[in-house]
N, C-alpha and C positions, 0 to 999 in steps of 0.2 A: 432330508426331510426327517425333521424327531414329531413325533406322536404320545400319545398314552392310551394306556387301549384298560378298560377296567372289566373284571368278570368275579364271577364267585369264587374257581380256583385258579388257580397257575398254567394249570393246563389251558383250559379255558380262553383265558386270557394271549394264550402263544399263540392258541388255533386264532385267536382273531389279529393277531399279527401275521400270520403265517401267511394266510386268505388278503389278508389286504395291503400288504408291503411284500409279501414275496419272500422265496431262503436267503435273501445276501440281507436283511432284516441285520441290525446289530440291536443286542438289547440295552441298557445300557441302566438300568434302573429296575428293582422288583420288591415293592413292600405292601404290607398291607395300609389301606385305609377303610374311612366310615362315610359314607352319604351327609351331605354338610345337611345345616338345618338340627331343631331338637329334638323332629324326629328320628333324624339317628340315633336317638340314644337307646331304641328298637331294634334297631334293623342290622345285621349279620354286617362285620365288618366284609371290604373287597376284596381284591388283588388288584393293583394298582402295574399294571408293566410298561414303560417306558424306552420304547423304538426307535432308531435312526435306521435308514439308508441315505446314501452319500450322493450327491449328487453329480452329475456330471460334471467333467471340471473345465467345457466351455461353459458351460452356464451361466446361466445373473442369477447373481444372490444379492438381497437386502437382509436386518432383519432388526426389530423394533428394540429399541431399550429394555423394554417390560418383556419380549422373550428373556432375553436374556438376565436379566434381576429374578421370574423366577425358576430360573435354570433350566428351560428347557429347550432355551438353546435353536429356538423353529426358525428354519429359510425357506424363504419365498422370493418366488420368482417378481422382479421386477425388471428397470429400464436394462439393456446388455451395459454393461462397465467396465471399463478395462484399464491396464495401465500397462504404459514400457517398460520394461524392463531392464534396458539402460538407463534409466532416471534414478534405479538404484546407486545409489555410493554410500563409499566407496568401495564392499567387499562382495556386492552381490557379481554374480556372474552369472545371467542366463544360458551359458554357454553347455556347461554344468546339470545335468537334467539325465534321471531317469525314468524312468518306464515306470508306469505306477502298478502295484501289485494287479496280478490278475482277478484272485478272489479277493472277495469280503465275504466276514465270520457273523455268527452271537456274539454277542460280548455277556462274560458271565456275572452273576450279582453283584450291583455295584458295593462296597463295606463299606461309604460315605451317600447320608442323606441329603435331601436335597436342601437345607440350607444352610450343608457347609459346601455346595456347589457355590451357591450364588455367596457366599460371605467371598469364599477364594477368590472365584470370580471378577467381582468390585473390588476387590481390592487389587488385582492384577491391573484392571484397565484405571483407574485411577491412576496406579505408577505407569503408566502409562502416557497417560497423560500428560500428568505434571514435566516426564522429563521429554515429551514433543513443544510447550510450552518452553521447557531450560534450552532446548536445543532453537528453536526460535528466537528464543532473545539472543543470547551468545552471536546468532544468525545476523542480529540483524546490530547487536554492540558495536562485529566485526566490516560494518559497514557496507554489507552484500542486499542490496534494495532490490532483491528479490526473491517476493516468501518460496517458499518450498514447499511443492504439497506433502496436505497431511496426511494424505495418505499411501505416500510417498513414504517420509517419517516413518511412519509406523511401522510399515514392511522395510523398514532400514531397521530397525528396533527390534521387531523380530529377528533377521536373521541375527544380526552380532547380539540378542540373547541369545538366542541356538548355538555359533559359538562360546560364547562363552561359558556355556554348559557339554560342552566340547562333541557337540552335533559331528560328523562332519559334515566339508562345505558342499559337497555333489547334494544330501540328502537335505542342506538348509538350505540350499538353494530349489530346490524341486519344490519344498514346500513352499517357498515363498515366491515362488513363476504358479504355484499353482490359482494363490491371490490375484497374478496379476491380472484377471477380468473386474478388480477393482475399483479403478479407477475414477473414484468420484467423491470429489472436490466434500459435497456436504452429506457424506456416506463416516453416520457415524465412529467412533474408536469402538466401544461392543460391540455395535453391527459384523466389524473388525472382527475382533475379539472373538466374539465365538463362534464365528464360522473358523476361523486358524484352531481352535478348540476341540471343535468334532472333528475333525479331519483329520486330526494330527490322533485321536483317539482311533478311527476309525484304521492310520496306519499300523496300531499294534496285532486288529483284530481281534479273532478268538484266543481265551484262555482258556489252556489247554488242562488245570491241574489231576491228579492223579483219581481216577476214577474204575470199582469194579469193572469186570468184563461181566461179557454180555451171556456167555457162555465159558465155562471150564475160569480157570484161574488165572492169575497175569504172572508175568514174569519180567521184572525190570529189573533194565541194569542202569548205573552211571555211572559217566563215561565222564575221561575230563581228565588236564592236565593233575601233578602235583601239587601240593598246600591250595589247591582252594579250598575244601572243608566239605568234600564229597562223605565223609564216613558221618562228621557229625551232620551234616543232612537227612543222611541216609534215615538215623539214627531220627529225627527231630520226623519226619513223612510216615516214618514204623512208627511213628510216639501216639503220632494223630488218629491213624487209619487204627489204631489195638485199643487204642482208651476210650477215642472220642465218637469212633465209628460201628469199635464190639468188631472188629473183623479180625477175621485171623489171618497171621504173620509169621513170618519166613524172612529172615539175615543169614545169608548166605556172605562169603568175601570170596575171592579169584587173587586178594589181594599177599604174595608171599612174600611178596620184597619186603616190607615194613612188617613186623613180627609189633611192634605198639600198635597199628591202625588193625589190626590184628584181632588185640587184645582188651583195644577200646568198644568194637563194637562187639565183641564176645560180652563184655560191660552192660553194655546197654538192651540185650539177649536177655542176658540176667535180670537186670532188673524190670525188664515187660514181660519177663516167662515165659518166651516165644523163643523157638527149637535155633539152632545157630551152627551154622559147620564149616571148616574152611574149605574149596571145593582146589583142587588142582588140576584136573583136565577135563579136557570136555564130553566125558566119560558119564565122570562121579557127576556134573552136574544133569546128564541127564537122567541119572538115576535118581539124584533129587527133587528133581520136576514131579516120579514115579510115587517117591516117599512120601510128596506134601502135597498130591492133586488133590485133594481134597483141602488145601487150603486157600484162602482170597485171592494171596498175594506172595510171589516170590521177590525179597528189595537186592539186588548182586550189587556188590559195593564190587569195585573192579581197581587196579593198580593206574595209579597215575603215571605220564608217561610222555617225555616232550616229544613237540613235534616233528622231531625230524628221525626218533630210535622205531626203527623198521621192525623190528624185529620183537620188541615190548607189540607193539602196534597190531603185531599178524596174531600172536598171542592172543589178546583179546578178541579178532575177532572171529578168530576158532572159538570162544568162548558165547561171544555174540550170537554164532548162526547152531552150537547147540544147544539148538531149542526144541522140546517133543512138538509136534504139529498139531498138539491139545491143548496147547498153553496160548494164549495171545504174549505177542512179545510187543516191551514200549523202551526205548531206549529215552536219557534223559542229559541233554551235554550241561555239567556243570563248569558254571565261570568266574571267576574275581569280579565284582564290576572296579575292581581298583587299575588292573594289568590293562597295559596297553594298547592300544585301538587294532594299531599291526601287529602286535602280541596277541591279539582276539584273533585277528583273521588267521592268523597261521595255525590255531588252533583248529576254530572256524574248518577253516581248508581240511584237515587232516585228518580228519573224520566224515569226507565226500563221500565215500564208500557205504560208509551206513545211514543210508538214505531215512528220513522220516523223525530224525531222533529232535527235543522237545528243550527251550530250554531251561534252566534256573543264572541266575544270579547272587555268588554271597555274597559276602560284606560290602552291603552298601552303608553302615555303621561306617566305615573306614575311608569312605568320600565324599564329596560334596558336588563333585554332579552328578549325572546318570543317563549322559548323549549315548557311552556305550549299548546300552540297552538299547535303544532308538538304532543303532545305524547295524548291528549284531542281527536286528528283527530283519531289517530291513534289506542288508544284503543276505541274508538265508533267505526271508522269509520262514521261517521255522516258527512252529509259538510257542509262545513264552505261558513258562507255568508254576514258576517262584521263585521271591528271592527271600535271602537272606541278613538276616542284619545283628551276628553277635551269636555271642555259642549257646546259650541257654540253651538245652532242652527240654518239650518241643517250643517251648514260646516264641526264640526270635525265628519263626519265620511264619509267612502269612502268601498265600493265592494272590500271582503277580495284580496291580491294582494299576492300571491305564490310565482312570483319569486323576488320581493320585501323582502318577508319574509326569501329565502334561503339565499338569500346575505346575509340578516343579523346572519342568524343561522351558516355561513360559516364565522364564522368575518369580513364583509362587513361593512360598512356606511348605 
């Protein structure tokens, strides 16, 4: 279910969301708008919050064409509908299913407005309808007298599109299986499209960018393998915190293996006019926390290492555990979107003993598929924070955008 709430301020609108939909509601969009009519010229703007609440997986769904075209994606209860997973051919395997994540989150503000959502959803709908028509014509030309159910065709196409975008088979099966209650021959493609779109957005959960601590300062460790762009990512985030949010920032590095990385971060610190220090031990890290206790953020660039290098991993863990109790600690696991899925699994498994890390994916400009972002999100249940797509500091970074990613996964541009 998706619903819009309007109030004079964002806080008032959020209270309405919480009262009516509860704490599990996901924030889809926040924007300022005006009342309709000529008298609106004399009235102040209001804040409009669009919130979603995921329907039970076993429930019934239907959606009008108008709801999708207006970008609201409202789902309403209707007659029970179902589809046998065995009818999905040839790739769909209903036996490969994972449990639905137990928690849902509030979505961060969307970076795309309703008009953009409307346009891209309509493009996806048109593409799917053309593909279904083509497959039906091909089937008839081969002498196949049985007309395949359009819903089954749609789900097969969704499955194939996800696989083409390198979504792991078990997660693609899970997404399609959740739509198995949609076997209804007269159910429109746009209704199915809206339902898939909403469910996939909810799977990405709450976005978790860097935020100021409620009390005291915050120390943030950037961890991950070598060559994924950790140092540049640290510089991008430091730039935004210092230049855009006017926060007091310190840059530290524990990477004493690569002189080039240390000098690179030192150069960024000089450009930003922020303190910089190389840390060689846990004791030095504790001293630095005391020295910079009045600062908002201490960003720590760490040495990358292979998942099989136990000694370097132990050194990293020692640094991560050397945090003053007065400081709030966060970990961001930085990985490249170009890395193979099996290697990504080895990487995240190697950091399993460092609970609570968040995810940053780099080098999105070097790959045309983004299925691994969904794969790792569902595998780890870790919150996504940022994606990067180039070397420019600080421009080539943004908070993860679930809507844009889902559209790409479903075949959009």
